[in-house]
All heavy atoms as TSV, in Angstrom:
chain	resi	resn	atom	element	x	y	z
A	1	MET	N	N	65.673	87.682	34.320
A	1	MET	CA	C	64.315	87.524	34.759
A	1	MET	C	C	63.399	87.484	33.553
A	1	MET	O	O	63.781	87.931	32.478
A	1	MET	CB	C	63.932	88.649	35.708
A	1	MET	CG	C	63.754	90.017	35.069
A	1	MET	SD	S	63.206	91.311	36.200
A	1	MET	CE	C	61.528	90.887	36.391
A	2	THR	N	N	62.206	86.961	33.732
A	2	THR	CA	C	61.226	86.892	32.657
A	2	THR	C	C	59.992	87.682	33.059
A	2	THR	O	O	59.480	87.523	34.170
A	2	THR	CB	C	60.832	85.430	32.372
A	2	THR	OG1	O	62.012	84.700	32.058
A	2	THR	CG2	C	59.863	85.340	31.214
A	3	LEU	N	N	59.538	88.542	32.158
A	3	LEU	CA	C	58.357	89.358	32.405
A	3	LEU	C	C	57.461	89.273	31.183
A	3	LEU	O	O	57.890	89.614	30.073
A	3	LEU	CB	C	58.767	90.812	32.669
A	3	LEU	CG	C	57.651	91.790	32.957
A	3	LEU	CD1	C	56.910	91.413	34.238
A	3	LEU	CD2	C	58.209	93.203	33.095
A	4	ASN	N	N	56.253	88.777	31.377
A	4	ASN	CA	C	55.303	88.588	30.274
A	4	ASN	C	C	55.911	87.775	29.136
A	4	ASN	O	O	55.748	88.099	27.965
A	4	ASN	CB	C	54.790	89.923	29.750
A	4	ASN	CG	C	53.985	90.678	30.780
A	4	ASN	OD1	O	53.295	90.069	31.608
A	4	ASN	ND2	N	54.063	91.989	30.753
A	5	GLY	N	N	56.669	86.741	29.479
A	5	GLY	CA	C	57.265	85.864	28.480
A	5	GLY	C	C	58.516	86.402	27.818
A	5	GLY	O	O	59.079	85.769	26.934
A	6	ARG	N	N	58.972	87.568	28.219
A	6	ARG	CA	C	60.155	88.194	27.618
A	6	ARG	C	C	61.313	88.177	28.611
A	6	ARG	O	O	61.157	88.609	29.755
A	6	ARG	CB	C	59.815	89.636	27.245
A	6	ARG	CG	C	60.948	90.353	26.573
A	6	ARG	CD	C	60.517	91.736	26.098
A	6	ARG	NE	N	61.691	92.489	25.749
A	6	ARG	CZ	C	61.830	93.770	25.955
A	6	ARG	NH1	N	60.845	94.471	26.468
A	6	ARG	NH2	N	62.938	94.392	25.611
A	7	ALA	N	N	62.462	87.700	28.159
A	7	ALA	CA	C	63.642	87.661	29.019
A	7	ALA	C	C	64.255	89.053	29.113
A	7	ALA	O	O	64.447	89.723	28.096
A	7	ALA	CB	C	64.662	86.678	28.469
A	8	LEU	N	N	64.550	89.490	30.320
A	8	LEU	CA	C	65.194	90.780	30.567
A	8	LEU	C	C	66.419	90.540	31.447
A	8	LEU	O	O	66.345	89.796	32.426
A	8	LEU	CB	C	64.247	91.739	31.286
A	8	LEU	CG	C	62.986	92.142	30.542
A	8	LEU	CD1	C	62.023	92.857	31.479
A	8	LEU	CD2	C	63.334	93.026	29.358
A	9	ALA	N	N	67.525	91.181	31.114
A	9	ALA	CA	C	68.721	91.090	31.945
A	9	ALA	C	C	68.632	92.132	33.051
A	9	ALA	O	O	68.296	93.288	32.805
A	9	ALA	CB	C	69.973	91.321	31.099
A	10	VAL	N	N	68.923	91.716	34.267
A	10	VAL	CA	C	68.962	92.630	35.409
A	10	VAL	C	C	70.318	93.317	35.399
A	10	VAL	O	O	71.354	92.667	35.410
A	10	VAL	CB	C	68.725	91.877	36.722
A	10	VAL	CG1	C	68.910	92.790	37.923
A	10	VAL	CG2	C	67.329	91.246	36.729
A	11	THR	N	N	70.305	94.655	35.369
A	11	THR	CA	C	71.550	95.422	35.336
A	11	THR	C	C	71.868	96.067	36.679
A	11	THR	O	O	72.955	96.597	36.865
A	11	THR	CB	C	71.489	96.509	34.241
A	11	THR	OG1	O	70.392	97.377	34.499
A	11	THR	CG2	C	71.326	95.861	32.867
A	12	GLY	N	N	70.932	96.041	37.599
A	12	GLY	CA	C	71.151	96.577	38.937
A	12	GLY	C	C	69.920	96.365	39.785
A	12	GLY	O	O	68.832	96.124	39.267
A	13	TRP	N	N	70.098	96.460	41.093
A	13	TRP	CA	C	68.959	96.301	41.979
A	13	TRP	C	C	69.253	96.967	43.313
A	13	TRP	O	O	70.406	97.237	43.655
A	13	TRP	CB	C	68.618	94.825	42.192
A	13	TRP	CG	C	69.737	94.006	42.766
A	13	TRP	CD1	C	70.739	93.407	42.076
A	13	TRP	CD2	C	69.998	93.757	44.135
A	13	TRP	NE1	N	71.592	92.782	42.929
A	13	TRP	CE2	C	71.162	92.971	44.214
A	13	TRP	CE3	C	69.370	94.097	45.318
A	13	TRP	CZ2	C	71.694	92.543	45.420
A	13	TRP	CZ3	C	69.901	93.667	46.516
A	13	TRP	CH2	C	71.046	92.894	46.552
A	14	THR	N	N	68.201	97.228	44.060
A	14	THR	CA	C	68.324	97.720	45.421
A	14	THR	C	C	67.195	97.114	46.241
A	14	THR	O	O	66.147	96.788	45.723
A	14	THR	CB	C	68.322	99.266	45.479
A	14	THR	OG1	O	68.603	99.696	46.802
A	14	THR	CG2	C	67.013	99.835	45.000
A	15	GLY	N	N	67.424	96.970	47.513
A	15	GLY	CA	C	66.472	96.324	48.395
A	15	GLY	C	C	67.156	95.100	48.991
A	15	GLY	O	O	68.337	94.890	48.772
A	16	PRO	N	N	66.442	94.305	49.708
A	16	PRO	CA	C	65.000	94.332	49.921
A	16	PRO	C	C	64.601	95.335	50.993
A	16	PRO	O	O	65.392	95.705	51.855
A	16	PRO	CB	C	64.707	92.913	50.390
A	16	PRO	CG	C	65.946	92.514	51.127
A	16	PRO	CD	C	67.084	93.171	50.389
A	17	TRP	N	N	63.353	95.747	50.870
A	17	TRP	CA	C	62.711	96.552	51.893
A	17	TRP	C	C	61.583	95.715	52.476
A	17	TRP	O	O	60.496	95.623	51.909
A	17	TRP	CB	C	62.156	97.852	51.316
A	17	TRP	CG	C	63.222	98.725	50.747
A	17	TRP	CD1	C	64.225	99.353	51.432
A	17	TRP	CD2	C	63.405	99.071	49.382
A	17	TRP	NE1	N	65.028	100.059	50.560
A	17	TRP	CE2	C	64.536	99.902	49.281
A	17	TRP	CE3	C	62.726	98.754	48.209
A	17	TRP	CZ2	C	64.993	100.412	48.088
A	17	TRP	CZ3	C	63.187	99.263	47.021
A	17	TRP	CH2	C	64.297	100.081	46.967
A	18	PRO	N	N	61.841	95.051	53.600
A	18	PRO	CA	C	60.810	94.203	54.191
A	18	PRO	C	C	59.706	95.034	54.838
A	18	PRO	O	O	59.954	96.136	55.329
A	18	PRO	CB	C	61.569	93.392	55.234
A	18	PRO	CG	C	62.784	94.178	55.543
A	18	PRO	CD	C	63.098	95.007	54.330
A	19	ALA	N	N	58.508	94.493	54.818
A	19	ALA	CA	C	57.368	95.159	55.444
A	19	ALA	C	C	56.486	94.109	56.106
A	19	ALA	O	O	56.193	93.074	55.513
A	19	ALA	CB	C	56.560	95.933	54.409
A	20	VAL	N	N	56.107	94.386	57.341
A	20	VAL	CA	C	55.115	93.578	58.034
A	20	VAL	C	C	53.931	94.515	58.250
A	20	VAL	O	O	54.037	95.498	58.972
A	20	VAL	CB	C	55.650	93.035	59.374
A	20	VAL	CG1	C	54.578	92.233	60.084
A	20	VAL	CG2	C	56.896	92.207	59.157
A	21	GLU	N	N	52.831	94.221	57.587
A	21	GLU	CA	C	51.673	95.116	57.601
A	21	GLU	C	C	50.538	94.513	58.418
A	21	GLU	O	O	50.294	93.321	58.375
A	21	GLU	CB	C	51.214	95.385	56.177
A	21	GLU	CG	C	52.290	96.037	55.347
A	21	GLU	CD	C	51.939	96.130	53.882
A	21	GLU	OE1	O	50.913	95.579	53.457
A	21	GLU	OE2	O	52.715	96.765	53.152
A	22	GLN	N	N	49.859	95.332	59.127
A	22	GLN	CA	C	48.699	94.979	59.951
A	22	GLN	C	C	48.980	93.782	60.853
A	22	GLN	O	O	48.148	92.893	61.026
A	22	GLN	CB	C	47.473	94.747	59.067
A	22	GLN	CG	C	47.090	95.993	58.310
A	22	GLN	CD	C	45.857	95.831	57.454
A	22	GLN	OE1	O	45.442	94.727	57.140
A	22	GLN	NE2	N	45.260	96.950	57.091
A	23	TRP	N	N	50.137	93.769	61.472
A	23	TRP	CA	C	50.556	92.678	62.337
A	23	TRP	C	C	49.621	92.483	63.509
A	23	TRP	O	O	49.534	91.407	64.076
A	23	TRP	CB	C	51.987	92.899	62.826
A	23	TRP	CG	C	52.192	94.243	63.450
A	23	TRP	CD1	C	52.627	95.365	62.810
A	23	TRP	CD2	C	51.946	94.619	64.794
A	23	TRP	NE1	N	52.666	96.425	63.681
A	23	TRP	CE2	C	52.240	95.993	64.918
A	23	TRP	CE3	C	51.486	93.946	65.920
A	23	TRP	CZ2	C	52.107	96.694	66.110
A	23	TRP	CZ3	C	51.354	94.645	67.102
A	23	TRP	CH2	C	51.659	96.003	67.184
A	24	TRP	N	N	48.893	93.516	63.895
A	24	TRP	CA	C	47.991	93.472	65.038
A	24	TRP	C	C	46.664	92.769	64.723
A	24	TRP	O	O	45.892	92.463	65.613
A	24	TRP	CB	C	47.697	94.884	65.533
A	24	TRP	CG	C	47.035	95.727	64.474
A	24	TRP	CD1	C	45.689	95.848	64.250
A	24	TRP	CD2	C	47.669	96.517	63.493
A	24	TRP	NE1	N	45.455	96.668	63.186
A	24	TRP	CE2	C	46.667	97.104	62.687
A	24	TRP	CE3	C	48.998	96.799	63.178
A	24	TRP	CZ2	C	46.939	97.947	61.620
A	24	TRP	CZ3	C	49.247	97.647	62.124
A	24	TRP	CH2	C	48.233	98.206	61.357
A	25	ASP	N	N	46.384	92.507	63.458
A	25	ASP	CA	C	45.127	91.898	63.019
A	25	ASP	C	C	45.475	90.625	62.241
A	25	ASP	O	O	45.646	90.651	61.025
A	25	ASP	CB	C	44.362	92.886	62.150
A	25	ASP	CG	C	42.992	92.394	61.740
A	25	ASP	OD1	O	42.621	91.248	62.075
A	25	ASP	OD2	O	42.273	93.162	61.070
A	26	GLU	N	N	45.580	89.487	62.935
A	26	GLU	CA	C	46.117	88.267	62.338
A	26	GLU	C	C	45.471	87.865	61.007
A	26	GLU	O	O	46.193	87.516	60.070
A	26	GLU	CB	C	46.023	87.115	63.330
A	26	GLU	CG	C	46.747	85.881	62.864
A	26	GLU	CD	C	46.813	84.812	63.926
A	26	GLU	OE1	O	46.837	85.151	65.120
A	26	GLU	OE2	O	46.840	83.643	63.540
A	27	PRO	N	N	44.161	87.933	60.837
A	27	PRO	CA	C	43.588	87.546	59.536
A	27	PRO	C	C	44.011	88.463	58.377
A	27	PRO	O	O	44.016	88.054	57.220
A	27	PRO	CB	C	42.081	87.628	59.747
A	27	PRO	CG	C	41.872	87.605	61.216
A	27	PRO	CD	C	43.118	88.196	61.823
A	28	ARG	N	N	44.365	89.700	58.668
A	28	ARG	CA	C	44.747	90.653	57.621
A	28	ARG	C	C	46.243	90.909	57.554
A	28	ARG	O	O	46.711	91.655	56.689
A	28	ARG	CB	C	44.007	91.970	57.847
A	28	ARG	CG	C	42.493	91.788	57.742
A	28	ARG	CD	C	41.766	93.058	58.022
A	28	ARG	NE	N	42.053	94.011	56.961
A	28	ARG	CZ	C	41.730	95.290	57.021
A	28	ARG	NH1	N	41.126	95.782	58.072
A	28	ARG	NH2	N	42.017	96.092	56.013
A	29	ALA	N	N	47.018	90.276	58.437
A	29	ALA	CA	C	48.465	90.510	58.496
A	29	ALA	C	C	49.136	90.035	57.209
A	29	ALA	O	O	48.729	89.049	56.599
A	29	ALA	CB	C	49.062	89.789	59.697
A	30	ARG	N	N	50.180	90.787	56.796
A	30	ARG	CA	C	50.937	90.464	55.573
A	30	ARG	C	C	52.413	90.677	55.824
A	30	ARG	O	O	52.803	91.643	56.484
A	30	ARG	CB	C	50.534	91.381	54.421
A	30	ARG	CG	C	49.106	91.305	54.040
A	30	ARG	CD	C	48.769	92.342	53.012
A	30	ARG	NE	N	49.282	91.923	51.701
A	30	ARG	CZ	C	49.110	92.615	50.596
A	30	ARG	NH1	N	48.463	93.753	50.620
A	30	ARG	NH2	N	49.589	92.183	49.454
A	31	ARG	N	N	53.233	89.792	55.245
A	31	ARG	CA	C	54.689	89.956	55.233
A	31	ARG	C	C	55.112	89.943	53.783
A	31	ARG	O	O	54.757	89.035	53.027
A	31	ARG	CB	C	55.374	88.805	55.959
A	31	ARG	CG	C	55.223	88.856	57.439
A	31	ARG	CD	C	55.999	87.745	58.102
A	31	ARG	NE	N	57.338	87.659	57.524
A	31	ARG	CZ	C	58.097	86.594	57.595
A	31	ARG	NH1	N	57.690	85.508	58.180
A	31	ARG	NH2	N	59.298	86.593	57.047
A	32	ARG	N	N	55.862	90.959	53.393
A	32	ARG	CA	C	56.366	91.012	52.027
A	32	ARG	C	C	57.639	91.846	51.985
A	32	ARG	O	O	57.992	92.498	52.956
A	32	ARG	CB	C	55.320	91.543	51.065
A	32	ARG	CG	C	54.768	92.892	51.402
A	32	ARG	CD	C	53.665	93.220	50.448
A	32	ARG	NE	N	52.917	94.382	50.888
A	32	ARG	CZ	C	52.032	94.971	50.142
A	32	ARG	NH1	N	51.763	94.545	48.940
A	32	ARG	NH2	N	51.382	96.005	50.592
A	33	ALA	N	N	58.296	91.810	50.848
A	33	ALA	CA	C	59.497	92.619	50.648
A	33	ALA	C	C	59.441	93.206	49.246
A	33	ALA	O	O	58.938	92.579	48.319
A	33	ALA	CB	C	60.752	91.772	50.821
A	34	ARG	N	N	59.950	94.422	49.126
A	34	ARG	CA	C	59.986	95.096	47.828
A	34	ARG	C	C	61.438	95.260	47.378
A	34	ARG	O	O	62.341	95.422	48.187
A	34	ARG	CB	C	59.333	96.472	47.927
A	34	ARG	CG	C	57.853	96.398	48.105
A	34	ARG	CD	C	57.231	97.792	48.055
A	34	ARG	NE	N	55.794	97.706	48.108
A	34	ARG	CZ	C	55.086	97.789	49.217
A	34	ARG	NH1	N	55.681	97.968	50.376
A	34	ARG	NH2	N	53.766	97.700	49.175
A	35	PHE	N	N	61.607	95.231	46.067
A	35	PHE	CA	C	62.909	95.439	45.428
A	35	PHE	C	C	62.705	96.382	44.252
A	35	PHE	O	O	61.665	96.331	43.588
A	35	PHE	CB	C	63.448	94.124	44.836
A	35	PHE	CG	C	63.751	93.068	45.836
A	35	PHE	CD1	C	62.738	92.281	46.365
A	35	PHE	CD2	C	65.048	92.832	46.237
A	35	PHE	CE1	C	63.011	91.283	47.275
A	35	PHE	CE2	C	65.338	91.823	47.142
A	35	PHE	CZ	C	64.309	91.050	47.665
A	36	GLN	N	N	63.689	97.218	43.968
A	36	GLN	CA	C	63.705	97.967	42.718
A	36	GLN	C	C	64.801	97.366	41.857
A	36	GLN	O	O	65.940	97.204	42.303
A	36	GLN	CB	C	63.962	99.445	42.930
A	36	GLN	CG	C	63.847	100.215	41.628
A	36	GLN	CD	C	63.841	101.714	41.844
A	36	GLN	OE1	O	63.317	102.204	42.821
A	36	GLN	NE2	N	64.446	102.426	40.933
A	37	VAL	N	N	64.434	96.988	40.629
A	37	VAL	CA	C	65.341	96.290	39.728
A	37	VAL	C	C	65.472	97.090	38.440
A	37	VAL	O	O	64.467	97.484	37.846
A	37	VAL	CB	C	64.784	94.876	39.418
A	37	VAL	CG1	C	65.665	94.160	38.418
A	37	VAL	CG2	C	64.647	94.072	40.696
A	38	ALA	N	N	66.700	97.355	38.009
A	38	ALA	CA	C	66.954	97.985	36.706
A	38	ALA	C	C	67.157	96.870	35.693
A	38	ALA	O	O	67.854	95.889	35.976
A	38	ALA	CB	C	68.179	98.881	36.769
A	39	VAL	N	N	66.526	97.007	34.521
A	39	VAL	CA	C	66.654	95.980	33.481
A	39	VAL	C	C	67.242	96.593	32.214
A	39	VAL	O	O	67.278	97.809	32.050
A	39	VAL	CB	C	65.301	95.284	33.199
A	39	VAL	CG1	C	64.886	94.440	34.396
A	39	VAL	CG2	C	64.217	96.269	32.848
A	40	ASP	N	N	67.684	95.707	31.312
A	40	ASP	CA	C	68.452	96.149	30.146
A	40	ASP	C	C	67.672	96.942	29.107
A	40	ASP	O	O	68.266	97.491	28.193
A	40	ASP	CB	C	69.159	94.966	29.494
A	40	ASP	CG	C	68.206	93.901	28.971
A	40	ASP	OD1	O	67.002	93.957	29.259
A	40	ASP	OD2	O	68.694	92.991	28.278
A	41	ASP	N	N	66.355	97.069	29.230
A	41	ASP	CA	C	65.616	97.923	28.289
A	41	ASP	C	C	65.469	99.350	28.809
A	41	ASP	O	O	64.768	100.161	28.240
A	41	ASP	CB	C	64.255	97.312	27.929
A	41	ASP	CG	C	63.265	97.298	29.084
A	41	ASP	OD1	O	63.599	97.775	30.199
A	41	ASP	OD2	O	62.138	96.805	28.879
A	42	GLY	N	N	66.156	99.660	29.928
A	42	GLY	CA	C	66.172	101.018	30.453
A	42	GLY	C	C	65.141	101.304	31.530
A	42	GLY	O	O	65.125	102.387	32.107
A	43	ARG	N	N	64.278	100.349	31.825
A	43	ARG	CA	C	63.252	100.572	32.846
A	43	ARG	C	C	63.740	100.180	34.229
A	43	ARG	O	O	64.677	99.397	34.380
A	43	ARG	CB	C	61.996	99.748	32.540
A	43	ARG	CG	C	61.259	100.197	31.324
A	43	ARG	CD	C	59.992	99.405	31.122
A	43	ARG	NE	N	60.336	98.018	30.818
A	43	ARG	CZ	C	59.473	97.017	30.841
A	43	ARG	NH1	N	58.207	97.242	31.155
A	43	ARG	NH2	N	59.853	95.803	30.550
A	44	ALA	N	N	63.067	100.732	35.217
A	44	ALA	CA	C	63.210	100.292	36.597
A	44	ALA	C	C	61.873	99.666	36.978
A	44	ALA	O	O	60.806	100.209	36.671
A	44	ALA	CB	C	63.534	101.463	37.515
A	45	LEU	N	N	61.940	98.511	37.630
A	45	LEU	CA	C	60.743	97.789	38.011
A	45	LEU	C	C	60.661	97.711	39.527
A	45	LEU	O	O	61.658	97.441	40.197
A	45	LEU	CB	C	60.768	96.368	37.437
A	45	LEU	CG	C	61.027	96.231	35.949
A	45	LEU	CD1	C	61.133	94.757	35.564
A	45	LEU	CD2	C	59.944	96.924	35.142
A	46	LEU	N	N	59.482	97.953	40.067
A	46	LEU	CA	C	59.243	97.769	41.490
A	46	LEU	C	C	58.584	96.407	41.651
A	46	LEU	O	O	57.470	96.185	41.154
A	46	LEU	CB	C	58.347	98.877	42.050
A	46	LEU	CG	C	58.046	98.774	43.543
A	46	LEU	CD1	C	59.326	98.820	44.368
A	46	LEU	CD2	C	57.083	99.872	43.956
A	47	LEU	N	N	59.304	95.487	42.297
A	47	LEU	CA	C	58.838	94.117	42.475
A	47	LEU	C	C	58.545	93.857	43.941
A	47	LEU	O	O	59.198	94.413	44.822
A	47	LEU	CB	C	59.893	93.126	41.997
A	47	LEU	CG	C	60.390	93.286	40.568
A	47	LEU	CD1	C	61.502	92.280	40.291
A	47	LEU	CD2	C	59.251	93.108	39.581
A	48	THR	N	N	57.570	93.006	44.189
A	48	THR	CA	C	57.222	92.573	45.538
A	48	THR	C	C	57.235	91.060	45.581
A	48	THR	O	O	56.779	90.409	44.640
A	48	THR	CB	C	55.810	93.074	45.917
A	48	THR	OG1	O	55.787	94.489	45.894
A	48	THR	CG2	C	55.416	92.611	47.305
A	49	VAL	N	N	57.747	90.512	46.655
A	49	VAL	CA	C	57.658	89.074	46.890
A	49	VAL	C	C	56.850	88.875	48.164
A	49	VAL	O	O	57.080	89.533	49.182
A	49	VAL	CB	C	59.053	88.402	46.971
A	49	VAL	CG1	C	59.890	88.939	48.113
A	49	VAL	CG2	C	58.922	86.900	47.035
A	50	GLU	N	N	55.854	88.000	48.047
A	50	GLU	CA	C	54.977	87.712	49.184
A	50	GLU	C	C	54.534	86.253	49.070
A	50	GLU	O	O	54.042	85.830	48.021
A	50	GLU	CB	C	53.764	88.634	49.158
A	50	GLU	CG	C	52.800	88.418	50.300
A	50	GLU	CD	C	51.643	89.399	50.310
A	50	GLU	OE1	O	51.510	90.223	49.392
A	50	GLU	OE2	O	50.853	89.318	51.254
A	51	GLY	N	N	54.742	85.502	50.132
A	51	GLY	CA	C	54.338	84.104	50.123
A	51	GLY	C	C	55.017	83.282	49.054
A	51	GLY	O	O	54.430	82.344	48.523
A	52	GLY	N	N	56.253	83.649	48.682
A	52	GLY	CA	C	56.990	82.913	47.676
A	52	GLY	C	C	56.629	83.261	46.242
A	52	GLY	O	O	57.166	82.684	45.309
A	53	ARG	N	N	55.731	84.218	46.039
A	53	ARG	CA	C	55.337	84.636	44.690
A	53	ARG	C	C	55.804	86.058	44.440
A	53	ARG	O	O	55.793	86.895	45.339
A	53	ARG	CB	C	53.818	84.578	44.534
A	53	ARG	CG	C	53.328	83.150	44.664
A	53	ARG	CD	C	52.023	82.896	44.042
A	53	ARG	NE	N	52.022	83.325	42.650
A	53	ARG	CZ	C	50.947	83.371	41.912
A	53	ARG	NH1	N	49.786	83.027	42.402
A	53	ARG	NH2	N	51.000	83.769	40.657
A	54	TRP	N	N	56.181	86.342	43.193
A	54	TRP	CA	C	56.671	87.661	42.791
A	54	TRP	C	C	55.572	88.419	42.050
A	54	TRP	O	O	54.837	87.831	41.266
A	54	TRP	CB	C	57.892	87.514	41.889
A	54	TRP	CG	C	59.095	87.071	42.639
A	54	TRP	CD1	C	59.466	85.784	42.895
A	54	TRP	CD2	C	60.066	87.904	43.260
A	54	TRP	NE1	N	60.628	85.766	43.625
A	54	TRP	CE2	C	61.019	87.058	43.865
A	54	TRP	CE3	C	60.237	89.289	43.356
A	54	TRP	CZ2	C	62.117	87.549	44.554
A	54	TRP	CZ3	C	61.346	89.763	44.039
A	54	TRP	CH2	C	62.262	88.910	44.625
A	55	TYR	N	N	55.503	89.731	42.304
A	55	TYR	CA	C	54.510	90.595	41.670
A	55	TYR	C	C	55.200	91.856	41.162
A	55	TYR	O	O	56.108	92.374	41.796
A	55	TYR	CB	C	53.418	91.003	42.663
A	55	TYR	CG	C	52.699	89.816	43.264
A	55	TYR	CD1	C	53.142	89.251	44.460
A	55	TYR	CD2	C	51.600	89.267	42.637
A	55	TYR	CE1	C	52.488	88.160	45.010
A	55	TYR	CE2	C	50.930	88.177	43.186
A	55	TYR	CZ	C	51.387	87.634	44.372
A	55	TYR	OH	O	50.732	86.552	44.904
A	56	LEU	N	N	54.739	92.352	40.030
A	56	LEU	CA	C	55.199	93.634	39.511
A	56	LEU	C	C	54.250	94.703	39.996
A	56	LEU	O	O	53.054	94.658	39.719
A	56	LEU	CB	C	55.205	93.593	37.980
A	56	LEU	CG	C	55.532	94.906	37.270
A	56	LEU	CD1	C	56.971	95.331	37.561
A	56	LEU	CD2	C	55.293	94.785	35.777
A	57	GLU	N	N	54.764	95.668	40.752
A	57	GLU	CA	C	53.923	96.751	41.268
A	57	GLU	C	C	54.012	97.997	40.409
A	57	GLU	O	O	53.093	98.798	40.402
A	57	GLU	CB	C	54.307	97.093	42.703
A	57	GLU	CG	C	53.889	96.037	43.676
A	57	GLU	CD	C	53.882	96.536	45.095
A	57	GLU	OE1	O	54.047	97.747	45.339
A	57	GLU	OE2	O	53.714	95.695	45.993
A	58	GLY	N	N	55.120	98.192	39.721
A	58	GLY	CA	C	55.256	99.389	38.902
A	58	GLY	C	C	56.444	99.275	37.969
A	58	GLY	O	O	57.374	98.522	38.217
A	59	ALA	N	N	56.371	100.027	36.861
A	59	ALA	CA	C	57.462	100.098	35.894
A	59	ALA	C	C	57.694	101.561	35.560
A	59	ALA	O	O	56.736	102.302	35.345
A	59	ALA	CB	C	57.124	99.301	34.629
A	60	TYR	N	N	58.944	101.981	35.538
A	60	TYR	CA	C	59.302	103.372	35.341
A	60	TYR	C	C	60.296	103.490	34.183
A	60	TYR	O	O	61.257	102.750	34.128
A	60	TYR	CB	C	59.924	103.949	36.615
A	60	TYR	CG	C	59.086	103.655	37.836
A	60	TYR	CD1	C	59.316	102.522	38.598
A	60	TYR	CD2	C	58.023	104.473	38.175
A	60	TYR	CE1	C	58.541	102.233	39.714
A	60	TYR	CE2	C	57.239	104.192	39.274
A	60	TYR	CZ	C	57.508	103.075	40.043
A	60	TYR	OH	O	56.710	102.786	41.129
A	61	ASP	N	N	60.049	104.416	33.285
A	61	ASP	CA	C	60.960	104.642	32.156
A	61	ASP	C	C	62.077	105.571	32.544
A	61	ASP	O	O	61.996	106.376	33.379
A	61	ASP	CB	C	60.212	105.253	30.966
A	61	ASP	CG	C	59.249	104.264	30.357
A	61	ASP	OD1	O	59.555	103.062	30.346
A	61	ASP	OD2	O	58.192	104.691	29.898
């Protein structure tokens, strides 16, 4: 994977954890999934995919 222009090797992962949020309110409804990914620099990253785009939600040492 690439993060901020830097290539990182994925050494492990868990997920997906799908979430459907505010399904009762169509204009605010969201569908997304979260993954936790371990990378070769020792960090764990919390990633979200929504609408075909990936986002970094958190990084843990």
